[in-house]
C-alpha positions in Angstrom: 21.9 4.8 24.5 20.2 8.2 24.3 17.9 6.8 21.6 16.6 4.2 24.0 15.8 6.8 26.6 14.2 9.0 23.9 12.0 6.1 22.8 10.9 5.2 26.3 10.2 8.9 27.1 8.1 9.2 23.9 6.0 6.2 24.9 5.0 7.9 28.2 4.8 11.5 27.0 2.5 10.8 24.1 5.2 11.6 21.6 5.3 10.0 18.2 2.5 9.9 15.7 -0.9 11.1 16.6 -3.7 8.5 16.3 -4.8 8.1 12.7 -1.6 9.5 11.3 -0.6 7.9 8.0 2.4 5.6 8.0 5.2 6.5 5.6 5.3 4.4 2.4 7.8 3.0 0.0 7.0 3.3 -3.7 8.3 1.0 -6.4 8.4 1.3 -10.1 5.0 0.8 -11.9 4.3 -2.7 -13.1 2.0 -3.2 -16.1 -0.4 -6.1 -15.9 -3.6 -6.9 -17.8 -4.3 -3.4 -19.1 -3.7 -2.0 -15.6 -0.7 -0.5 -13.8 0.3 -1.8 -10.4 2.0 0.5 -7.9 3.4 -1.3 -4.8 3.4 1.1 -1.9 4.2 -0.8 1.3 3.5 1.2 4.5 6.3 1.4 7.0 5.1 0.5 10.5 7.8 0.3 13.1 10.5 -1.9 11.7 8.2 -3.7 9.2 6.3 -3.0 6.1 2.5 -3.6 5.6 1.3 -4.8 2.2 -0.3 -1.9 0.4 -0.6 -0.6 -3.1 -2.8 0.7 -5.9 -4.1 -0.5 -9.2 -4.7 2.1 -12.0 -6.5 1.7 -15.3 -7.3 4.3 -17.9 -10.8 3.9 -19.3 -11.5 6.3 -22.1 -9.7 9.5 -21.0 -10.4 8.9 -17.3 -7.9 7.4 -14.8 -9.5 4.9 -12.3 -7.7 4.0 -9.1 -8.2 1.0 -6.7 -6.3 1.2 -3.5 -5.7 -1.8 -1.2 -4.1 -2.5 2.2 -3.8 -6.0 3.7 -2.7 -7.3 7.1 0.4 -9.0 5.8 3.7 -7.6 7.3 7.2 -8.0 6.0 10.7 -7.3 7.4 12.2 -6.2 4.1 10.9 -3.7 1.5 11.8 -6.1 -1.3 9.6 -8.9 0.1 6.8 -6.4 0.7 7.0 -5.0 -2.9 7.1 -8.5 -4.4 4.1 -9.7 -2.4 2.2 -6.5 -3.1 2.6 -7.0 -6.9 1.4 -10.6 -6.6 -1.6 -9.6 -4.5 -2.5 -6.9 -7.0 -2.3 -9.4 -9.8 -4.6 -11.7 -7.8 -7.1 -8.9 -7.3 -7.1 -8.1 -11.0 -7.5 -11.8 -12.0 -10.2 -12.5 -9.4 -12.3 -9.4 -10.1 -11.8 -9.2 -13.9 -13.7 -6.3 -15.6 -15.9 -5.8 -12.4 -12.9 -4.2 -10.6 -13.5 -1.0 -12.6 -17.1 -1.5 -13.7 -18.7 0.9 -11.1 -16.9 3.8 -12.8 -15.8 5.3 -9.4 -12.6 7.3 -9.9 -11.0 6.1 -6.6 -12.1 3.2 -4.4 -10.7 0.9 -1.8 -10.7 -2.9 -2.6 
């Protein structure tokens, strides 16, 4: 009962996260795919998880990273992780070599 009042109070008092604050994320084990490594990192937002992750590839001796966040929301971490891995595989398949061709160390896709 106290948590309900605390939640209501925080809505009106400006409590909680400040605007622009990062959501907490859940990280899964790395998944190798097509010379890349996929990290599913769904973002916890309220009681749900937003599809988010990163794709890494080592080119020469340089690590290149491509981050992605999508609008898809899931109620369980397992579903979010599974769909994040599938989305990363789709990004890799659709972009092919051009995904890392610009040579940028870190980029949003």
